[in-house]
N, CA, C and O atoms as a Maestro MAE file, in Angstrom:
{
 s_m_m2io_version
 :::
 2.0.0
}

f_m_ct {
 s_m_title
 :::
 protein
 m_atom[332] {
  # First column is atom index #
  i_m_mmod_type
  r_m_x_coord
  r_m_y_coord
  r_m_z_coord
  i_m_residue_number
  s_m_chain_name
  s_m_pdb_residue_name
  s_m_pdb_atom_name
  i_m_atomic_number
  :::
  1 25 -17.079 -4.626 -9.816 1 A "MET " " N  " 7
  2 3 -15.751 -5.253 -10.254 1 A "MET " " CA " 6
  3 2 -15.496 -6.694 -9.520 1 A "MET " " C  " 6
  4 15 -15.073 -7.671 -10.138 1 A "MET " " O  " 8
  5 25 -15.786 -6.701 -8.220 2 A "GLU " " N  " 7
  6 3 -15.631 -7.904 -7.333 2 A "GLU " " CA " 6
  7 2 -16.442 -9.093 -7.949 2 A "GLU " " C  " 6
  8 15 -15.924 -10.195 -8.132 2 A "GLU " " O  " 8
  9 25 -17.718 -8.811 -8.253 3 A "ASN " " N  " 7
  10 3 -18.555 -9.948 -8.669 3 A "ASN " " CA " 6
  11 2 -18.500 -10.259 -10.307 3 A "ASN " " C  " 6
  12 15 -19.244 -11.104 -10.805 3 A "ASN " " O  " 8
  13 25 -17.660 -9.584 -10.998 4 A "GLY " " N  " 7
  14 3 -17.394 -9.890 -12.404 4 A "GLY " " CA " 6
  15 2 -18.354 -9.256 -13.307 4 A "GLY " " C  " 6
  16 15 -18.318 -9.571 -14.497 4 A "GLY " " O  " 8
  17 25 -19.259 -8.350 -12.865 5 A "LYS " " N  " 7
  18 3 -20.207 -7.648 -13.702 5 A "LYS " " CA " 6
  19 2 -19.483 -6.441 -14.354 5 A "LYS " " C  " 6
  20 15 -20.047 -5.932 -15.322 5 A "LYS " " O  " 8
  21 25 -18.450 -5.989 -13.992 6 A "LYS " " N  " 7
  22 3 -17.822 -4.765 -14.504 6 A "LYS " " CA " 6
  23 2 -16.299 -5.061 -14.663 6 A "LYS " " C  " 6
  24 15 -15.672 -5.444 -13.676 6 A "LYS " " O  " 8
  25 25 -15.708 -4.907 -15.809 7 A "ASN " " N  " 7
  26 3 -14.267 -5.080 -15.957 7 A "ASN " " CA " 6
  27 2 -13.478 -3.963 -15.264 7 A "ASN " " C  " 6
  28 15 -13.909 -2.817 -15.139 7 A "ASN " " O  " 8
  29 25 -12.326 -4.378 -14.838 8 A "ILE " " N  " 7
  30 3 -11.397 -3.419 -14.211 8 A "ILE " " CA " 6
  31 2 -10.285 -3.100 -15.211 8 A "ILE " " C  " 6
  32 15 -9.721 -3.945 -15.906 8 A "ILE " " O  " 8
  33 25 -10.041 -1.830 -15.208 9 A "ASN " " N  " 7
  34 3 -8.968 -1.346 -16.230 9 A "ASN " " CA " 6
  35 2 -7.617 -1.350 -15.567 9 A "ASN " " C  " 6
  36 15 -7.501 -1.443 -14.345 9 A "ASN " " O  " 8
  37 25 -6.490 -1.237 -16.479 10 A "GLU " " N  " 7
  38 3 -5.183 -1.322 -15.870 10 A "GLU " " CA " 6
  39 2 -4.844 -0.234 -14.929 10 A "GLU " " C  " 6
  40 15 -3.956 -0.387 -14.091 10 A "GLU " " O  " 8
  41 25 -5.467 0.771 -15.030 11 A "ARG " " N  " 7
  42 3 -5.175 2.036 -14.145 11 A "ARG " " CA " 6
  43 2 -5.587 1.566 -12.736 11 A "ARG " " C  " 6
  44 15 -4.820 1.712 -11.784 11 A "ARG " " O  " 8
  45 25 -6.763 1.020 -12.612 12 A "TYR " " N  " 7
  46 3 -7.330 0.611 -11.256 12 A "TYR " " CA " 6
  47 2 -6.484 -0.571 -10.761 12 A "TYR " " C  " 6
  48 15 -6.230 -0.644 -9.559 12 A "TYR " " O  " 8
  49 25 -6.040 -1.486 -11.603 13 A "ILE " " N  " 7
  50 3 -5.246 -2.556 -11.161 13 A "ILE " " CA " 6
  51 2 -3.954 -1.937 -10.611 13 A "ILE " " C  " 6
  52 15 -3.573 -2.317 -9.504 13 A "ILE " " O  " 8
  53 25 -3.291 -1.077 -11.238 14 A "HIS " " N  " 7
  54 3 -2.155 -0.484 -10.774 14 A "HIS " " CA " 6
  55 2 -2.250 0.181 -9.489 14 A "HIS " " C  " 6
  56 15 -1.378 0.045 -8.630 14 A "HIS " " O  " 8
  57 25 -3.368 0.954 -9.320 15 A "ILE " " N  " 7
  58 3 -3.569 1.603 -7.951 15 A "ILE " " CA " 6
  59 2 -3.726 0.630 -6.878 15 A "ILE " " C  " 6
  60 15 -3.081 0.742 -5.835 15 A "ILE " " O  " 8
  61 25 -4.578 -0.351 -7.087 16 A "ILE " " N  " 7
  62 3 -4.895 -1.350 -6.092 16 A "ILE " " CA " 6
  63 2 -3.563 -2.156 -5.664 16 A "ILE " " C  " 6
  64 15 -3.293 -2.388 -4.486 16 A "ILE " " O  " 8
  65 25 -2.764 -2.553 -6.748 17 A "ALA " " N  " 7
  66 3 -1.554 -3.294 -6.609 17 A "ALA " " CA " 6
  67 2 -0.537 -2.446 -5.712 17 A "ALA " " C  " 6
  68 15 0.057 -2.917 -4.741 17 A "ALA " " O  " 8
  69 25 -0.425 -1.212 -6.141 18 A "THR " " N  " 7
  70 3 0.480 -0.291 -5.425 18 A "THR " " CA " 6
  71 2 0.081 0.056 -4.052 18 A "THR " " C  " 6
  72 15 0.907 0.062 -3.140 18 A "THR " " O  " 8
  73 25 -1.202 0.353 -3.872 19 A "GLN " " N  " 7
  74 3 -1.632 0.794 -2.566 19 A "GLN " " CA " 6
  75 2 -1.597 -0.293 -1.471 19 A "GLN " " C  " 6
  76 15 -1.280 -0.041 -0.309 19 A "GLN " " O  " 8
  77 25 -1.964 -1.596 -1.945 20 A "PHE " " N  " 7
  78 3 -2.108 -2.653 -1.087 20 A "PHE " " CA " 6
  79 2 -1.042 -3.780 -1.172 20 A "PHE " " C  " 6
  80 15 -1.112 -4.819 -0.515 20 A "PHE " " O  " 8
  81 25 -0.043 -3.471 -2.051 21 A "ASN " " N  " 7
  82 3 1.066 -4.394 -2.191 21 A "ASN " " CA " 6
  83 2 0.617 -5.808 -2.797 21 A "ASN " " C  " 6
  84 15 1.192 -6.859 -2.512 21 A "ASN " " O  " 8
  85 25 -0.461 -5.714 -3.653 22 A "VAL " " N  " 7
  86 3 -0.996 -6.892 -4.278 22 A "VAL " " CA " 6
  87 2 -0.385 -7.210 -5.560 22 A "VAL " " C  " 6
  88 15 0.029 -6.307 -6.288 22 A "VAL " " O  " 8
  89 25 -0.301 -8.457 -5.887 23 A "ASN " " N  " 7
  90 3 0.312 -8.998 -7.102 23 A "ASN " " CA " 6
  91 2 -0.765 -8.673 -8.262 23 A "ASN " " C  " 6
  92 15 -1.937 -9.033 -8.148 23 A "ASN " " O  " 8
  93 25 -0.322 -8.017 -9.303 24 A "LYS " " N  " 7
  94 3 -1.177 -7.618 -10.377 24 A "LYS " " CA " 6
  95 2 -1.811 -8.821 -11.070 24 A "LYS " " C  " 6
  96 15 -2.983 -8.794 -11.445 24 A "LYS " " O  " 8
  97 25 -0.999 -9.897 -11.234 25 A "GLU " " N  " 7
  98 3 -1.467 -11.184 -11.736 25 A "GLU " " CA " 6
  99 2 -2.559 -11.788 -10.980 25 A "GLU " " C  " 6
  100 15 -3.515 -12.341 -11.523 25 A "GLU " " O  " 8
  101 25 -2.406 -11.676 -9.732 26 A "TRP " " N  " 7
  102 3 -3.385 -12.220 -8.845 26 A "TRP " " CA " 6
  103 2 -4.785 -11.534 -9.066 26 A "TRP " " C  " 6
  104 15 -5.818 -12.194 -9.182 26 A "TRP " " O  " 8
  105 25 -4.743 -10.187 -9.115 27 A "ILE " " N  " 7
  106 3 -5.923 -9.351 -9.338 27 A "ILE " " CA " 6
  107 2 -6.556 -9.739 -10.616 27 A "ILE " " C  " 6
  108 15 -7.776 -9.902 -10.622 27 A "ILE " " O  " 8
  109 25 -5.852 -9.911 -11.729 28 A "LYS " " N  " 7
  110 3 -6.292 -10.231 -12.981 28 A "LYS " " CA " 6
  111 2 -6.979 -11.637 -13.182 28 A "LYS " " C  " 6
  112 15 -8.042 -11.810 -13.779 28 A "LYS " " O  " 8
  113 25 -6.167 -12.664 -12.562 29 A "THR " " N  " 7
  114 3 -6.554 -13.968 -12.847 29 A "THR " " CA " 6
  115 2 -6.750 -14.833 -11.596 29 A "THR " " C  " 6
  116 15 -7.259 -15.951 -11.688 29 A "THR " " O  " 8
  117 25 -6.334 -14.299 -10.389 30 A "GLY " " N  " 7
  118 3 -6.518 -15.139 -9.227 30 A "GLY " " CA " 6
  119 2 -5.389 -16.056 -9.000 30 A "GLY " " C  " 6
  120 15 -5.350 -16.742 -7.979 30 A "GLY " " O  " 8
  121 25 -4.433 -16.106 -9.932 31 A "LYS " " N  " 7
  122 3 -3.237 -17.060 -9.793 31 A "LYS " " CA " 6
  123 2 -2.093 -16.457 -9.103 31 A "LYS " " C  " 6
  124 15 -1.899 -15.242 -9.130 31 A "LYS " " O  " 8
  125 25 -1.389 -17.216 -8.535 32 A "GLY " " N  " 7
  126 3 -0.106 -16.734 -7.796 32 A "GLY " " CA " 6
  127 2 -0.392 -16.200 -6.454 32 A "GLY " " C  " 6
  128 15 -1.513 -16.174 -5.946 32 A "GLY " " O  " 8
  129 25 0.721 -15.768 -5.904 33 A "GLU " " N  " 7
  130 3 0.547 -15.174 -4.457 33 A "GLU " " CA " 6
  131 2 -0.296 -13.922 -4.586 33 A "GLU " " C  " 6
  132 15 -0.206 -13.158 -5.547 33 A "GLU " " O  " 8
  133 25 -1.181 -13.743 -3.490 34 A "MET " " N  " 7
  134 3 -1.958 -12.507 -3.500 34 A "MET " " CA " 6
  135 2 -0.973 -11.300 -3.146 34 A "MET " " C  " 6
  136 15 -1.127 -10.254 -3.777 34 A "MET " " O  " 8
  137 25 -0.103 -11.368 -2.304 35 A "PHE " " N  " 7
  138 3 0.761 -10.160 -1.843 35 A "PHE " " CA " 6
  139 2 2.148 -10.431 -2.434 35 A "PHE " " C  " 6
  140 15 2.550 -11.545 -2.773 35 A "PHE " " O  " 8
  141 25 2.853 -9.248 -2.521 36 A "HIS " " N  " 7
  142 3 4.300 -9.362 -2.823 36 A "HIS " " CA " 6
  143 2 5.029 -9.450 -1.553 36 A "HIS " " C  " 6
  144 15 5.021 -8.442 -0.846 36 A "HIS " " O  " 8
  145 25 5.629 -10.445 -1.169 37 A "GLY " " N  " 7
  146 3 6.344 -10.557 0.129 37 A "GLY " " CA " 6
  147 2 5.227 -10.652 1.249 37 A "GLY " " C  " 6
  148 15 4.174 -11.276 1.114 37 A "GLY " " O  " 8
  149 25 5.599 -9.963 2.342 38 A "LYS " " N  " 7
  150 3 4.596 -9.923 3.466 38 A "LYS " " CA " 6
  151 2 3.327 -9.119 3.142 38 A "LYS " " C  " 6
  152 15 3.396 -8.129 2.413 38 A "LYS " " O  " 8
  153 25 2.177 -9.536 3.675 39 A "PRO " " N  " 7
  154 3 1.040 -8.692 3.405 39 A "PRO " " CA " 6
  155 2 1.233 -7.403 4.169 39 A "PRO " " C  " 6
  156 15 2.026 -7.440 5.110 39 A "PRO " " O  " 8
  157 25 0.605 -6.248 3.889 40 A "PRO " " N  " 7
  158 3 0.796 -4.981 4.540 40 A "PRO " " CA " 6
  159 2 0.299 -5.125 6.083 40 A "PRO " " C  " 6
  160 15 -0.676 -5.797 6.421 40 A "PRO " " O  " 8
  161 25 1.061 -4.446 6.884 41 A "ASP " " N  " 7
  162 3 0.685 -4.511 8.329 41 A "ASP " " CA " 6
  163 2 -0.299 -3.366 8.627 41 A "ASP " " C  " 6
  164 15 0.124 -2.215 8.523 41 A "ASP " " O  " 8
  165 25 -1.465 -3.567 8.957 42 A "VAL " " N  " 7
  166 3 -2.387 -2.430 9.272 42 A "VAL " " CA " 6
  167 2 -1.989 -1.702 10.466 42 A "VAL " " C  " 6
  168 15 -2.398 -0.551 10.620 42 A "VAL " " O  " 8
  169 25 -1.218 -2.266 11.345 43 A "ARG " " N  " 7
  170 3 -0.665 -1.538 12.497 43 A "ARG " " CA " 6
  171 2 0.158 -0.459 12.070 43 A "ARG " " C  " 6
  172 15 0.079 0.621 12.655 43 A "ARG " " O  " 8
  173 25 0.997 -0.640 11.044 44 A "LEU " " N  " 7
  174 3 1.894 0.431 10.630 44 A "LEU " " CA " 6
  175 2 1.008 1.565 9.977 44 A "LEU " " C  " 6
  176 15 1.330 2.743 10.131 44 A "LEU " " O  " 8
  177 25 0.018 1.250 9.330 45 A "GLU " " N  " 7
  178 3 -0.891 2.343 8.748 45 A "GLU " " CA " 6
  179 2 -1.542 3.106 9.951 45 A "GLU " " C  " 6
  180 15 -1.689 4.328 9.912 45 A "GLU " " O  " 8
  181 25 -1.910 2.374 10.979 46 A "LYS " " N  " 7
  182 3 -2.500 3.043 12.154 46 A "LYS " " CA " 6
  183 2 -1.423 3.991 12.698 46 A "LYS " " C  " 6
  184 15 -1.729 5.169 12.884 46 A "LYS " " O  " 8
  185 25 -0.212 3.566 12.959 47 A "LEU " " N  " 7
  186 3 0.783 4.306 13.604 47 A "LEU " " CA " 6
  187 2 1.148 5.575 12.703 47 A "LEU " " C  " 6
  188 15 1.492 6.618 13.260 47 A "LEU " " O  " 8
  189 25 1.077 5.491 11.366 48 A "ILE " " N  " 7
  190 3 1.257 6.577 10.560 48 A "ILE " " CA " 6
  191 2 0.089 7.646 10.755 48 A "ILE " " C  " 6
  192 15 0.341 8.850 10.810 48 A "ILE " " O  " 8
  193 25 -1.132 7.163 10.850 49 A "GLU " " N  " 7
  194 3 -2.285 7.953 11.068 49 A "GLU " " CA " 6
  195 2 -2.181 8.741 12.344 49 A "GLU " " C  " 6
  196 15 -2.524 9.922 12.377 49 A "GLU " " O  " 8
  197 25 -1.715 8.110 13.392 50 A "ILE " " N  " 7
  198 3 -1.501 8.683 14.689 50 A "ILE " " CA " 6
  199 2 -0.369 9.725 14.653 50 A "ILE " " C  " 6
  200 15 -0.538 10.824 15.182 50 A "ILE " " O  " 8
  201 25 0.764 9.406 14.048 51 A "TYR " " N  " 7
  202 3 1.856 10.230 13.821 51 A "TYR " " CA " 6
  203 2 1.391 11.522 13.200 51 A "TYR " " C  " 6
  204 15 1.691 12.600 13.713 51 A "TYR " " O  " 8
  205 25 0.628 11.430 12.053 52 A "ASN " " N  " 7
  206 3 0.151 12.513 11.274 52 A "ASN " " CA " 6
  207 2 -0.781 13.436 12.060 52 A "ASN " " C  " 6
  208 15 -0.851 14.632 11.778 52 A "ASN " " O  " 8
  209 25 -1.421 12.945 12.941 53 A "GLU " " N  " 7
  210 3 -2.330 13.723 13.809 53 A "GLU " " CA " 6
  211 2 -1.581 14.484 14.974 53 A "GLU " " C  " 6
  212 15 -2.141 15.441 15.509 53 A "GLU " " O  " 8
  213 25 -0.441 14.112 15.338 54 A "LEU " " N  " 7
  214 3 0.274 14.754 16.356 54 A "LEU " " CA " 6
  215 2 0.989 16.057 15.938 54 A "LEU " " C  " 6
  216 15 1.426 16.204 14.796 54 A "LEU " " O  " 8
  217 25 1.099 17.033 16.937 55 A "ASP " " N  " 7
  218 3 1.970 18.164 16.589 55 A "ASP " " CA " 6
  219 2 3.408 17.792 16.632 55 A "ASP " " C  " 6
  220 15 3.801 16.707 17.060 55 A "ASP " " O  " 8
  221 25 4.189 18.745 16.167 56 A "GLY " " N  " 7
  222 3 5.704 18.508 16.130 56 A "GLY " " CA " 6
  223 2 6.421 17.941 17.371 56 A "GLY " " C  " 6
  224 15 7.182 16.980 17.264 56 A "GLY " " O  " 8
  225 25 6.181 18.520 18.501 57 A "SER " " N  " 7
  226 3 6.776 17.973 19.649 57 A "SER " " CA " 6
  227 2 6.373 16.634 20.058 57 A "SER " " C  " 6
  228 15 7.174 15.859 20.580 57 A "SER " " O  " 8
  229 25 5.172 16.345 19.837 58 A "LEU " " N  " 7
  230 3 4.662 15.040 20.202 58 A "LEU " " CA " 6
  231 2 5.162 13.959 19.191 58 A "LEU " " C  " 6
  232 15 5.438 12.808 19.530 58 A "LEU " " O  " 8
  233 25 5.248 14.430 17.949 59 A "ARG " " N  " 7
  234 3 5.824 13.495 16.841 59 A "ARG " " CA " 6
  235 2 7.253 13.065 17.305 59 A "ARG " " C  " 6
  236 15 7.664 11.909 17.206 59 A "ARG " " O  " 8
  237 25 7.971 14.106 17.819 60 A "GLU " " N  " 7
  238 3 9.427 13.783 18.213 60 A "GLU " " CA " 6
  239 2 9.359 12.852 19.376 60 A "GLU " " C  " 6
  240 15 10.110 11.879 19.453 60 A "GLU " " O  " 8
  241 25 8.503 13.127 20.242 61 A "CYS " " N  " 7
  242 3 8.368 12.087 21.363 61 A "CYS " " CA " 6
  243 2 8.079 10.694 20.969 61 A "CYS " " C  " 6
  244 15 8.655 9.738 21.488 61 A "CYS " " O  " 8
  245 25 7.103 10.578 19.968 62 A "LEU " " N  " 7
  246 3 6.885 9.232 19.501 62 A "LEU " " CA " 6
  247 2 8.129 8.592 18.849 62 A "LEU " " C  " 6
  248 15 8.386 7.404 19.044 62 A "LEU " " O  " 8
  249 25 8.868 9.349 18.108 63 A "VAL " " N  " 7
  250 3 9.946 8.915 17.418 63 A "VAL " " CA " 6
  251 2 11.045 8.350 18.661 63 A "VAL " " C  " 6
  252 15 11.554 7.229 18.650 63 A "VAL " " O  " 8
  253 25 11.243 9.260 19.577 64 A "GLU " " N  " 7
  254 3 12.254 8.954 20.593 64 A "GLU " " CA " 6
  255 2 11.767 7.723 21.330 64 A "GLU " " C  " 6
  256 15 12.565 6.835 21.631 64 A "GLU " " O  " 8
  257 25 10.475 7.645 21.631 65 A "GLN " " N  " 7
  258 3 9.969 6.438 22.460 65 A "GLN " " CA " 6
  259 2 10.036 5.205 21.655 65 A "GLN " " C  " 6
  260 15 10.233 4.134 22.229 65 A "GLN " " O  " 8
  261 25 9.887 5.262 20.344 66 A "SER " " N  " 7
  262 3 10.123 4.098 19.452 66 A "SER " " CA " 6
  263 2 11.508 3.661 19.479 66 A "SER " " C  " 6
  264 15 11.803 2.470 19.585 66 A "SER " " O  " 8
  265 25 12.454 4.689 19.377 67 A "GLY " " N  " 7
  266 3 13.856 4.278 19.629 67 A "GLY " " CA " 6
  267 2 14.116 3.653 20.867 67 A "GLY " " C  " 6
  268 15 14.893 2.699 20.879 67 A "GLY " " O  " 8
  269 25 13.543 4.074 21.993 68 A "VAL " " N  " 7
  270 3 13.950 3.406 23.341 68 A "VAL " " CA " 6
  271 2 13.371 1.889 23.207 68 A "VAL " " C  " 6
  272 15 14.035 0.904 23.528 68 A "VAL " " O  " 8
  273 25 12.092 1.834 22.711 69 A "LEU " " N  " 7
  274 3 11.573 0.444 22.658 69 A "LEU " " CA " 6
  275 2 12.445 -0.553 21.768 69 A "LEU " " C  " 6
  276 15 12.538 -1.751 22.035 69 A "LEU " " O  " 8
  277 25 13.121 0.105 20.602 70 A "LEU " " N  " 7
  278 3 13.959 -0.732 19.766 70 A "LEU " " CA " 6
  279 2 15.241 -1.112 20.470 70 A "LEU " " C  " 6
  280 15 15.780 -2.200 20.265 70 A "LEU " " O  " 8
  281 25 15.725 -0.208 21.303 71 A "LYS " " N  " 7
  282 3 16.901 -0.442 22.107 71 A "LYS " " CA " 6
  283 2 16.649 -1.521 23.180 71 A "LYS " " C  " 6
  284 15 17.500 -2.379 23.414 71 A "LYS " " O  " 8
  285 25 15.538 -1.470 23.790 72 A "LEU " " N  " 7
  286 3 15.158 -2.488 24.801 72 A "LEU " " CA " 6
  287 2 15.035 -3.901 24.128 72 A "LEU " " C  " 6
  288 15 15.492 -4.902 24.681 72 A "LEU " " O  " 8
  289 25 14.389 -3.943 22.893 73 A "GLN " " N  " 7
  290 3 14.264 -5.184 22.289 73 A "GLN " " CA " 6
  291 2 15.671 -5.734 21.939 73 A "GLN " " C  " 6
  292 15 15.943 -6.922 22.115 73 A "GLN " " O  " 8
  293 25 16.511 -4.887 21.465 74 A "ARG " " N  " 7
  294 3 17.865 -5.427 21.018 74 A "ARG " " CA " 6
  295 2 18.654 -5.893 22.244 74 A "ARG " " C  " 6
  296 15 19.403 -6.864 22.134 74 A "ARG " " O  " 8
  297 25 18.530 -5.289 23.327 75 A "GLU " " N  " 7
  298 3 19.188 -5.695 24.525 75 A "GLU " " CA " 6
  299 2 18.612 -6.964 25.101 75 A "GLU " " C  " 6
  300 15 19.343 -7.777 25.666 75 A "GLU " " O  " 8
  301 25 17.305 -7.147 24.966 76 A "LYS " " N  " 7
  302 3 16.716 -8.373 25.367 76 A "LYS " " CA " 6
  303 2 17.161 -9.565 24.425 76 A "LYS " " C  " 6
  304 15 17.499 -10.633 24.936 76 A "LYS " " O  " 8
  305 25 17.164 -9.396 23.091 77 A "THR " " N  " 7
  306 3 17.640 -10.281 22.164 77 A "THR " " CA " 6
  307 2 19.083 -10.716 22.453 77 A "THR " " C  " 6
  308 15 19.406 -11.904 22.462 77 A "THR " " O  " 8
  309 25 19.877 -9.779 22.672 78 A "ALA " " N  " 7
  310 3 21.279 -10.045 22.955 78 A "ALA " " CA " 6
  311 2 21.507 -10.867 24.189 78 A "ALA " " C  " 6
  312 15 22.421 -11.690 24.233 78 A "ALA " " O  " 8
  313 25 20.643 -10.644 25.248 79 A "LYS " " N  " 7
  314 3 20.801 -11.474 26.483 79 A "LYS " " CA " 6
  315 2 20.353 -12.761 26.213 79 A "LYS " " C  " 6
  316 15 20.974 -13.728 26.654 79 A "LYS " " O  " 8
  317 25 19.250 -12.905 25.475 80 A "GLU " " N  " 7
  318 3 18.787 -14.251 25.122 80 A "GLU " " CA " 6
  319 2 19.665 -15.166 24.271 80 A "GLU " " C  " 6
  320 15 19.638 -16.395 24.337 80 A "GLU " " O  " 8
  321 25 20.434 -14.453 23.476 81 A "GLU " " N  " 7
  322 3 21.452 -15.208 22.666 81 A "GLU " " CA " 6
  323 2 22.687 -15.587 23.442 81 A "GLU " " C  " 6
  324 15 23.407 -16.470 22.976 81 A "GLU " " O  " 8
  325 25 23.009 -14.993 24.607 82 A "ASN " " N  " 7
  326 3 24.088 -15.217 25.498 82 A "ASN " " CA " 6
  327 2 23.701 -16.286 26.513 82 A "ASN " " C  " 6
  328 15 24.545 -16.777 27.263 82 A "ASN " " O  " 8
  329 25 22.521 -16.613 26.529 83 A "VAL " " N  " 7
  330 3 22.093 -17.515 27.598 83 A "VAL " " CA " 6
  331 2 22.453 -19.021 27.046 83 A "VAL " " C  " 6
  332 15 22.204 -20.008 27.739 83 A "VAL " " O  " 8
  :::
 }
 m_bond[331] {
  # First column is bond index #
  i_m_from
  i_m_to
  i_m_order
  :::
  1 1 2 1
  2 2 3 1
  3 3 4 2
  4 3 5 1
  5 5 6 1
  6 6 7 1
  7 7 8 2
  8 7 9 1
  9 9 10 1
  10 10 11 1
  11 11 12 2
  12 11 13 1
  13 13 14 1
  14 14 15 1
  15 15 16 2
  16 15 17 1
  17 17 18 1
  18 18 19 1
  19 19 20 2
  20 19 21 1
  21 21 22 1
  22 22 23 1
  23 23 24 2
  24 23 25 1
  25 25 26 1
  26 26 27 1
  27 27 28 2
  28 27 29 1
  29 29 30 1
  30 30 31 1
  31 31 32 2
  32 31 33 1
  33 33 34 1
  34 34 35 1
  35 35 36 2
  36 35 37 1
  37 37 38 1
  38 38 39 1
  39 39 40 2
  40 39 41 1
  41 41 42 1
  42 42 43 1
  43 43 44 2
  44 43 45 1
  45 45 46 1
  46 46 47 1
  47 47 48 2
  48 47 49 1
  49 49 50 1
  50 50 51 1
  51 51 52 2
  52 51 53 1
  53 53 54 1
  54 54 55 1
  55 55 56 2
  56 55 57 1
  57 57 58 1
  58 58 59 1
  59 59 60 2
  60 59 61 1
  61 61 62 1
  62 62 63 1
  63 63 64 2
  64 63 65 1
  65 65 66 1
  66 66 67 1
  67 67 68 2
  68 67 69 1
  69 69 70 1
  70 70 71 1
  71 71 72 2
  72 71 73 1
  73 73 74 1
  74 74 75 1
  75 75 76 2
  76 75 77 1
  77 77 78 1
  78 78 79 1
  79 79 80 2
  80 79 81 1
  81 81 82 1
  82 82 83 1
  83 83 84 2
  84 83 85 1
  85 85 86 1
  86 86 87 1
  87 87 88 2
  88 87 89 1
  89 89 90 1
  90 90 91 1
  91 91 92 2
  92 91 93 1
  93 93 94 1
  94 94 95 1
  95 95 96 2
  96 95 97 1
  97 97 98 1
  98 98 99 1
  99 99 100 2
  100 99 101 1
  101 101 102 1
  102 102 103 1
  103 103 104 2
  104 103 105 1
  105 105 106 1
  106 106 107 1
  107 107 108 2
  108 107 109 1
  109 109 110 1
  110 110 111 1
  111 111 112 2
  112 111 113 1
  113 113 114 1
  114 114 115 1
  115 115 116 2
  116 115 117 1
  117 117 118 1
  118 118 119 1
  119 119 120 2
  120 119 121 1
  121 121 122 1
  122 122 123 1
  123 123 124 2
  124 123 125 1
  125 125 126 1
  126 126 127 1
  127 127 128 2
  128 127 129 1
  129 129 130 1
  130 130 131 1
  131 131 132 2
  132 131 133 1
  133 133 134 1
  134 134 135 1
  135 135 136 2
  136 135 137 1
  137 137 138 1
  138 138 139 1
  139 139 140 2
  140 139 141 1
  141 141 142 1
  142 142 143 1
  143 143 144 2
  144 143 145 1
  145 145 146 1
  146 146 147 1
  147 147 148 2
  148 147 149 1
  149 149 150 1
  150 150 151 1
  151 151 152 2
  152 151 153 1
  153 153 154 1
  154 154 155 1
  155 155 156 2
  156 155 157 1
  157 157 158 1
  158 158 159 1
  159 159 160 2
  160 159 161 1
  161 161 162 1
  162 162 163 1
  163 163 164 2
  164 163 165 1
  165 165 166 1
  166 166 167 1
  167 167 168 2
  168 167 169 1
  169 169 170 1
  170 170 171 1
  171 171 172 2
  172 171 173 1
  173 173 174 1
  174 174 175 1
  175 175 176 2
  176 175 177 1
  177 177 178 1
  178 178 179 1
  179 179 180 2
  180 179 181 1
  181 181 182 1
  182 182 183 1
  183 183 184 2
  184 183 185 1
  185 185 186 1
  186 186 187 1
  187 187 188 2
  188 187 189 1
  189 189 190 1
  190 190 191 1
  191 191 192 2
  192 191 193 1
  193 193 194 1
  194 194 195 1
  195 195 196 2
  196 195 197 1
  197 197 198 1
  198 198 199 1
  199 199 200 2
  200 199 201 1
  201 201 202 1
  202 202 203 1
  203 203 204 2
  204 203 205 1
  205 205 206 1
  206 206 207 1
  207 207 208 2
  208 207 209 1
  209 209 210 1
  210 210 211 1
  211 211 212 2
  212 211 213 1
  213 213 214 1
  214 214 215 1
  215 215 216 2
  216 215 217 1
  217 217 218 1
  218 218 219 1
  219 219 220 2
  220 219 221 1
  221 221 222 1
  222 222 223 1
  223 223 224 2
  224 223 225 1
  225 225 226 1
  226 226 227 1
  227 227 228 2
  228 227 229 1
  229 229 230 1
  230 230 231 1
  231 231 232 2
  232 231 233 1
  233 233 234 1
  234 234 235 1
  235 235 236 2
  236 235 237 1
  237 237 238 1
  238 238 239 1
  239 239 240 2
  240 239 241 1
  241 241 242 1
  242 242 243 1
  243 243 244 2
  244 243 245 1
  245 245 246 1
  246 246 247 1
  247 247 248 2
  248 247 249 1
  249 249 250 1
  250 250 251 1
  251 251 252 2
  252 251 253 1
  253 253 254 1
  254 254 255 1
  255 255 256 2
  256 255 257 1
  257 257 258 1
  258 258 259 1
  259 259 260 2
  260 259 261 1
  261 261 262 1
  262 262 263 1
  263 263 264 2
  264 263 265 1
  265 265 266 1
  266 266 267 1
  267 267 268 2
  268 267 269 1
  269 269 270 1
  270 270 271 1
  271 271 272 2
  272 271 273 1
  273 273 274 1
  274 274 275 1
  275 275 276 2
  276 275 277 1
  277 277 278 1
  278 278 279 1
  279 279 280 2
  280 279 281 1
  281 281 282 1
  282 282 283 1
  283 283 284 2
  284 283 285 1
  285 285 286 1
  286 286 287 1
  287 287 288 2
  288 287 289 1
  289 289 290 1
  290 290 291 1
  291 291 292 2
  292 291 293 1
  293 293 294 1
  294 294 295 1
  295 295 296 2
  296 295 297 1
  297 297 298 1
  298 298 299 1
  299 299 300 2
  300 299 301 1
  301 301 302 1
  302 302 303 1
  303 303 304 2
  304 303 305 1
  305 305 306 1
  306 306 307 1
  307 307 308 2
  308 307 309 1
  309 309 310 1
  310 310 311 1
  311 311 312 2
  312 311 313 1
  313 313 314 1
  314 314 315 1
  315 315 316 2
  316 315 317 1
  317 317 318 1
  318 318 319 1
  319 319 320 2
  320 319 321 1
  321 321 322 1
  322 322 323 1
  323 323 324 2
  324 323 325 1
  325 325 326 1
  326 326 327 1
  327 327 328 2
  328 327 329 1
  329 329 330 1
  330 330 331 1
  331 331 332 2
  :::
 }
}
C-alpha cells in the first residue's frame, strides 16, 4: 500500500484514520494536514499500556499520583502568574 503497488480500500482508510487521528484526505491524496488537530501523543499510549498492566490498587495509586502532579502544576502556574 505504501509504495503504491496495492490500492487501499475505504475500510482500511477508516481504520487508519480513526486509530491514528489521521486526515482521510491526506491518506488518499497526500493533500491537507496529516493529523486532525494535534498529532497523537505516544506517551499517552504508553501510560495507558502501563495502567492496563497494573492491578486495581496500583491503578488507584497511579490515578491519585497523577492528581497530585496536576495540583502541583496548577499551584506553580498560579504562583508564576502572580509574580
